[in-house]
C-alpha positions in Angstrom: 127.6 74.5 95.2 125.5 73.7 98.3 125.5 76.4 100.9 125.8 75.9 104.6 122.5 76.8 106.2 122.6 79.9 108.5 125.7 81.4 106.9 125.8 84.9 105.4 126.2 85.6 101.7 125.1 82.2 100.6 125.5 81.3 97.0 123.9 78.9 94.6 125.2 78.2 91.1 122.7 77.4 88.4 122.9 77.3 84.6 120.7 79.7 82.8 118.6 78.3 79.9 117.6 79.9 76.7 113.9 80.5 76.6 114.0 79.3 73.0 111.3 81.8 71.9 113.5 84.1 69.8 113.6 86.9 72.4 117.0 86.2 73.8 115.4 85.9 77.2 116.9 83.4 79.7 115.2 81.1 82.2 117.0 80.9 85.6 116.0 77.7 87.4 115.9 78.3 91.1 116.5 75.2 93.3 113.9 74.3 95.9 116.4 74.7 98.8 117.1 78.3 97.6 113.4 79.1 97.4 112.8 77.7 100.9 115.9 79.3 102.5 115.0 82.8 101.4 111.3 82.5 101.5 110.6 83.1 97.8 107.1 82.3 96.6 105.2 82.7 93.3 104.5 86.4 92.7 107.7 87.7 94.4 109.6 90.3 92.4 113.3 89.9 92.0 116.0 92.4 90.9 118.7 91.1 88.6 122.2 92.6 88.7 125.0 91.5 86.4 128.3 91.3 88.3 131.8 92.2 86.9 132.6 88.5 86.6 129.5 87.9 84.5 127.5 86.2 87.2 124.0 87.5 88.2 122.8 88.5 91.6 119.1 88.0 92.3 117.6 90.0 95.2 114.0 89.7 96.5 112.4 93.2 96.2 108.8 92.7 97.2 106.2 90.6 98.9 104.1 88.3 96.7 101.1 89.6 94.9 97.8 88.4 96.2 95.7 86.6 93.5 92.0 86.0 94.1 91.1 82.6 92.9 87.4 81.6 92.3 
């Protein structure tokens, strides 16, 4: 589903992928337009909430960590 820019409660639908490392962890691929729209960058922390319908809600909870590079 492609959201309409500037609307409230935008939704993106993605398919989670098994991390295939035996942990049961999942990879949630986030589309570039989602990252851009809500200003996510590497180092941001997200909260994951499972909804009654089985979907997941991701919420940005912090600013990115600053990493010093040589």
